[in-house]
C-alpha positions as CSV (number, residue, x, y, z in Angstrom):
1,X,-8.8,5.4,-1.6
2,X,-10.3,2.0,-1.0
3,X,-8.6,-1.0,-2.7
4,X,-10.1,-4.4,-3.0
5,X,-7.6,-7.2,-3.6
6,X,-9.0,-10.4,-5.2
7,X,-6.2,-13.0,-4.7
8,X,-8.0,-16.1,-6.0
9,X,-10.8,-17.2,-8.2
10,X,-12.0,-16.0,-11.6
11,X,-13.4,-12.6,-12.6
12,X,-16.8,-14.3,-13.1
13,X,-16.8,-15.7,-9.6
14,X,-16.2,-12.3,-8.1
15,X,-18.9,-10.7,-10.2
16,X,-21.4,-13.3,-9.1
17,X,-20.6,-13.7,-5.4
18,X,-19.2,-10.3,-4.3
19,X,-21.3,-7.6,-5.9
20,X,-21.7,-5.9,-2.6
21,X,-18.0,-5.3,-2.2
22,X,-17.4,-1.6,-3.0
23,X,-14.0,-0.1,-3.8
24,X,-12.3,2.6,-5.8
25,X,-9.9,0.1,-7.3
26,X,-10.4,-3.7,-7.6
27,X,-7.2,-5.7,-8.3
28,X,-7.2,-9.2,-9.6
29,X,-4.3,-11.7,-10.1
30,X,-3.4,-13.5,-13.3
31,X,-5.7,-16.4,-12.5
32,X,-8.8,-14.1,-12.8
33,X,-8.7,-14.1,-16.7
34,X,-6.0,-16.7,-17.4
35,X,-5.0,-17.0,-21.0
36,X,-6.2,-14.3,-23.4
37,X,-5.7,-14.6,-27.2
38,X,-5.7,-11.2,-29.0
39,X,-6.6,-12.9,-32.2
40,X,-9.7,-14.6,-30.7
41,X,-10.6,-11.3,-28.9
42,X,-10.5,-9.4,-32.1
43,X,-12.6,-12.0,-33.9
44,X,-15.2,-11.9,-31.2
45,X,-14.7,-15.5,-30.3
46,X,-13.9,-14.5,-26.7
47,X,-14.9,-11.3,-24.7
48,X,-12.5,-11.4,-21.7
49,X,-11.4,-7.8,-21.9
50,X,-15.1,-6.8,-22.3
51,X,-15.8,-8.7,-19.1
52,X,-13.3,-6.5,-17.3
53,X,-14.8,-3.4,-18.7
54,X,-18.3,-4.5,-17.8
55,X,-17.3,-5.3,-14.2
56,X,-15.8,-1.8,-13.9
57,X,-19.0,-0.4,-15.1
58,X,-21.1,-2.4,-12.7
59,X,-18.8,-1.6,-9.8
60,X,-18.3,2.0,-10.9
61,X,-14.6,1.8,-10.2
62,X,-11.2,1.0,-11.7
63,X,-10.6,-2.7,-12.4
64,X,-7.0,-3.9,-12.7
65,X,-6.8,-7.5,-13.9
66,X,-3.8,-9.7,-14.7
67,X,-3.8,-12.2,-17.6
68,X,-1.5,-14.1,-19.9
69,X,-1.8,-12.7,-23.4
70,X,-1.0,-14.4,-26.6
71,X,-0.2,-12.4,-29.8
72,X,0.5,-14.8,-32.6
73,X,2.3,-17.2,-30.4
74,X,4.2,-14.6,-28.4
75,X,3.1,-15.0,-24.7
76,X,3.3,-12.1,-22.2
77,X,2.3,-11.4,-18.7
78,X,-0.1,-8.5,-19.0
79,X,-2.5,-6.4,-17.0
80,X,-5.7,-4.8,-18.4
81,X,-7.0,-1.7,-16.8
82,X,-10.6,-0.5,-17.1
83,X,-12.6,2.3,-15.5
84,X,-16.4,2.6,-15.4
85,X,-17.0,0.5,-18.6
86,X,-14.0,1.8,-20.6
87,X,-10.7,-0.1,-21.3
88,X,-7.9,2.4,-20.5
89,X,-5.1,0.1,-21.8
90,X,-3.0,-3.0,-21.3
91,X,0.4,-3.1,-19.6
92,X,3.0,-5.8,-20.4
93,X,5.8,-7.0,-18.2
94,X,8.8,-5.1,-19.5
95,X,11.6,-7.3,-18.3
96,X,12.3,-10.9,-19.2
97,X,14.7,-12.9,-16.9
98,X,16.9,-15.7,-18.2
99,X,14.8,-16.4,-21.4
100,X,11.7,-17.2,-19.4
101,X,8.5,-18.4,-20.8
102,X,6.9,-14.9,-21.1
103,X,8.4,-12.3,-23.5
104,X,9.0,-8.7,-22.6
105,X,6.4,-6.3,-23.9
106,X,5.7,-2.6,-24.3
107,X,6.9,0.2,-22.0
108,X,5.6,1.3,-18.7
109,X,2.2,3.0,-18.4
110,X,0.6,5.4,-15.9
111,X,-3.2,5.5,-16.0
112,X,-5.1,8.7,-15.4
113,X,-8.1,7.6,-13.4
114,X,-10.8,9.3,-11.4
115,X,-9.0,8.3,-8.2
116,X,-5.5,9.4,-9.3
117,X,-2.5,8.5,-11.4
118,X,-2.1,4.8,-11.2
119,X,1.2,3.2,-12.1
120,X,1.0,-0.6,-12.9
121,X,3.8,-3.0,-12.3
122,X,3.5,-6.4,-14.0
123,X,5.0,-9.6,-12.5
124,X,8.7,-9.7,-12.2
125,X,9.1,-6.0,-13.1
126,X,8.8,-5.8,-9.3
127,X,12.5,-6.8,-9.1
128,X,13.7,-3.8,-11.1
129,X,14.2,-0.5,-9.3
130,X,14.1,1.5,-12.5
131,X,10.5,0.5,-12.9
132,X,9.4,2.0,-9.6
133,X,11.7,5.0,-10.1
134,X,10.2,5.7,-13.6
135,X,6.6,5.5,-12.3
136,X,7.5,7.9,-9.5
137,X,9.3,10.4,-11.7
138,X,6.4,10.4,-14.2
139,X,3.8,11.2,-11.5
140,X,2.3,8.0,-10.3
141,X,0.4,8.5,-7.0
142,X,0.1,4.7,-6.4
143,X,2.1,1.7,-7.7
144,X,0.1,-1.5,-8.0
145,X,1.8,-4.7,-8.8
146,X,0.0,-7.8,-10.1
147,X,2.1,-10.8,-9.3
148,X,2.0,-14.7,-9.4
149,X,3.1,-16.3,-6.1
150,X,5.3,-14.6,-3.6
151,X,8.8,-15.8,-2.6
152,X,8.7,-15.6,1.2
153,X,9.7,-12.0,2.3
154,X,11.6,-10.9,-0.9
155,X,8.7,-9.0,-2.5
156,X,7.7,-7.4,0.9
157,X,11.3,-6.0,1.2
158,X,11.4,-4.7,-2.3
159,X,7.9,-3.0,-2.2
160,X,8.7,-1.4,1.1
161,X,12.1,-0.2,-0.1
162,X,10.7,1.3,-3.3
163,X,7.8,3.0,-1.5
164,X,10.3,4.7,0.8
165,X,12.9,5.5,-1.8
166,X,10.6,6.8,-4.5
167,X,7.8,8.2,-2.4
168,X,5.0,6.2,-3.9
169,X,2.7,3.9,-1.9
170,X,3.2,0.3,-3.2
171,X,0.6,-2.4,-3.3
172,X,1.0,-6.0,-4.4
173,X,-1.8,-8.4,-5.4
174,X,-0.5,-11.9,-5.7
175,X,-2.0,-15.4,-5.8
176,X,-3.3,-16.1,-2.3
177,X,-1.9,-12.9,-0.7
178,X,-1.9,-9.1,-0.9
179,X,-0.1,-6.4,1.0
180,X,0.5,-2.6,0.9
181,X,3.4,-0.4,2.0
182,X,3.4,3.3,2.6
183,X,5.9,6.0,1.7
184,X,7.6,5.6,5.1
185,X,8.5,2.0,4.1
186,X,6.1,0.5,6.6
187,X,3.9,-2.5,5.9
188,X,0.4,-1.1,6.3
189,X,-1.7,-4.0,5.3
190,X,-1.4,-7.7,4.6
191,X,-4.0,-10.4,4.1
192,X,-4.5,-13.9,2.7
193,X,-8.2,-13.5,2.5
194,X,-10.0,-13.1,-0.8
195,X,-11.4,-10.6,-1.4
196,X,-9.9,-8.2,1.2
197,X,-10.3,-4.5,1.3
198,X,-7.9,-1.8,2.5
199,X,-8.5,2.0,2.9
200,X,-5.3,3.8,1.7
201,X,-4.6,7.4,2.4
202,X,-2.9,9.4,-0.3
203,X,0.6,10.3,0.6
204,X,3.0,12.6,-1.2
205,X,6.3,13.8,0.2
206,X,8.6,16.1,-1.7
207,X,12.1,17.0,-0.7
208,X,15.0,19.0,-2.2
209,X,17.9,16.6,-2.6
210,X,21.4,18.0,-3.4
211,X,24.2,15.8,-4.7
212,X,27.7,16.2,-6.0
213,X,29.2,14.3,-9.0
214,X,32.0,14.5,-11.5
215,X,31.5,15.4,-15.1
216,X,29.0,17.7,-16.8
217,X,31.7,20.3,-17.3
218,X,30.6,23.0,-19.7
219,X,33.3,25.3,-21.0
220,X,32.4,29.0,-20.9
221,X,32.2,30.5,-24.4
222,X,34.7,33.2,-25.1
223,X,33.4,36.6,-26.2
224,X,33.7,37.9,-29.7
């Protein structure tokens, strides 16, 4: 699986300058689309989501692009996913920290694509283990996080820990930097170039884990 990380510039810049860059998945940060108004999109005044779909059609791949959506004044961090000319859906950041600027949105989504089950992590959802765990339990083969700017090594540590703990390769595309961790918790790729391309091998490890805990006591029913 080849992933192209575009960590700077707009979607239009990439479409004009890097048409020869081929990949199975192209990931873009929030700056690629910027602000998107659902109302203006529906009225046809803007066509930003359509641009994402068209790029995926031209590139014959999956395009994952961050943006800041606005639904009647409610702003969210969102990620739109398109494959070969078709919009597959939009994921919103599910967790809001300390009444931040961006509101929490809809639940988590896994996208069934031609290159596998893609789990999308939006912004600060990277800080919540349950997000990575849910994507893993629900069958994601790759977790891809679209992020703003990284905070030193914190995001590296979390992505590596989640990849190891939940058995899903974890990639992060942030402003000015991208990296990828494998299921062994190792950092397999990191680059500040834009665009940068990484060939990722699919990895799935399944193990039987036995634990003991209190509770869950079911009384045997007496016979009649």
